[in-house]
N, C-alpha and C positions, 0 to 999 in steps of 0.2 A: 727490232737489229741490234746490234751491240756496236759500238767503236772498234772492236778489235775485228770484223767481219770485214774492216775496209781496210786498204795497203796507208802506211804510213808514209806521208809525205812530207819530202824533206824539200827546203825551202832556203834562201839564202843566208850570209848569217846574221843579219839582221833581226830576228826571231829560229827560236826555238824549231826542231820539224812540227811538222801540223799534225795533230788526230783528230778528228771532226766528226761527228754523224751524218751520217748520208742524208739526200734532197732526194725525197722521193714526190713526182708533180701530183701523181692522182692523191696520195695522202693526205693534204696540209693546203690551211693557206696561210696568208703572211699577213695577218694586220684588220684592225678595224677601227675605225675614227672618232676619237670623245669628239668630234668636231660634231656627231651626229646624236649625240649625245647618250651613248651606248654604257657611260655610268652611271645613269637612273633606269639601266631597263631592271623589269622586274616579269615573271614568269604571270600569265594573264591564269586570268582565276579557275578557267577551263581546260588549261594544261595538267595533263597528268604527272606524276612524276617522272617517269619515263622523259617525255620530252624534257621533262628540265635537264635532267640529267643527258640527255642527249646534246641539247645546245651546252650543257657544259663542256662536257667531251670535246665538240667542235671548238668553242672558244680557245679551250687549250691547247689543241691542235695548232690556231691561229697563232697564240701568246708563244709559245716552243719556237715558229720559228720566224716571231717577231725577236725575240731574245736573239735569233739566229744571225737574221740580217744586222743588226746590230753589232752582235759579233764579227760579224765581217767584215763592215763596213769599219772599225775602228781597228780591225787587224790589217785592214789591205793599206790604211794609212800609210803605216811605217814603213809600209814600202816603195810609194809614193816620190817619185826625184824630185828635186826642187828643181823643177827649170817651169814655162809655161803650161806643158803639157799634163805635168806634174800637181801643177796647184789650178790648175783647171778642172783636173779630174776631182780631184781633194773637192774643189767649192760645190760640184755636184754633188759627191760620195755625201756633205756633210749637211745638204739640205735634204736628201733621200732619209739619211741616219735619223735626223730630227721625226719628220716623219713618222717611221717608224717607231722614235722614241712616246711618238705622242699613242699611237696604234696600241703598244705595250702598257703605257698606263691605262688607257680606257678598257682593254681586254682586263687587263689584270680586274678594274671597279666592277666590269661585269660581270665577271664571274663571284665573285664577289657578292654580287646583288640578285646571283643567281642562287644562290647558299653553298657555292662552292668552292674550291682551294686552289688558288691558282698555281698554274704553272711556273718554277721557280728557272732564273738563265743556266747553263751547265757554264763551265767555264772552256772550254773549248767545242766546235761542232765538225765534221768532215764534210768538204767538197772535192774529196777524190773527184768524184762521177763527171765534175763539171770539167777538171781539168785533162780528164782520161777522154772524155769526148772533142778535147781540143777545145771546149767555148768558155775558154780566159785559164787566167794561171793567175802567177803574183811573181814572175819574173818581169815587166817590162808595167809602165805607165796603160797604156793600152789594153794589154790584155787585163789588167786588173780593170779595165773600164769594159772589157767583152765577160768577164767574168761576173761584173753587178750588174751586165746587163742581162745577163742568162738566170740571173736570181731575182729579178725584178718581174722578167718575163711570167716566170715559174710563178710567181704569187700573182700576179692577172692571170694564169690560165686557173689556177686553183682554185678561184672564187668562182670563177662557176660550175666547178662541179661539189665543191662544199656548201657553198651558202644554198642549197638547194636541200638541202638537213637541216638547218634551221627548224626548228618549231615555237620561235617568237616572234612574229610580224617586224618587229620595230629592228631586232638583228639581222632579217632577212632584208629590208631595205637597206639597211647600214652597210651588208655585205657587199649588195649590189654597185652601191654609191661607191664604196673604198676600194673595188674591184680595176675603175676607172682611173683612182689613184696612182694603182701600184703601173698601170698602163702606161701614163704621164711619166712616171719615172725610167719607164724605160724609153717612151720616146726623145724622155729629154738626154738622155747616154745619147741616144740615136741621133739627135743635132748634134753633140758635141764632137763625133764624128764626121757629119757632116762638114763640119767646121773644119774641123782638121781635113777634110779635102778628099773624104771619102765619097765616092758617087752612090750614096742608098735614099732611100726615101725615108721620108722622118716616119713615118707610117705606113709598111712594108702590106700589108692586108686589111679586109676589109673586117676583120675579125680576130682576133686575139686567143686562139685555139689549141687544142694539141697539133689539130692538122696544120695550123699556119704557125707553128712553132717557130720549124727553121728557118721561115719567113725573116723572122722578129730575130733572133739570135744571128751573133759574129764569130764565125771561127778564129783562130787561133792562125 
């Protein structure tokens, strides 16, 4: 799917119009952690070349979305106001982005360890599907936080879909673990809304899944 398949999003004058690639929940995962040692992953002796290719493709899909997450946080930071709310959102965004940067670095090393070529970052990404669904925007501090919440929720959901397709045991373990980190990111954002007086639960459902997605995200 190409960026021209999506409408160009016009945003306030602090940035140029945004033209980015789409985000699909069922198609990718957003990050694996270097803290679990992915930089040292090697294919097991019994793995077939097809299994190694499979894992490289999944890891590169994850790496694409790590690049996207980093870009999204960096872009959104330019729209936050210099207010208590804006600074609070910026603080959470910075912490989450640091995690994504660590994931990006570990994924890059893991792909290389498997003999693959890591996916590189693009200059822009498309978030129009989220904005069109009313799951965030770049027009206010609160809506930026809602956009981040939707992205982090989808990252957590996607782990449950993609991690089961990995063939390297260490990657499966790491993916299952880092799925909880993405859930923690979403919970931290929800906690910020609670601090602002929103009457919502920190953890709104017993599972993070496609079936409970609407419980996790907050509409504009």
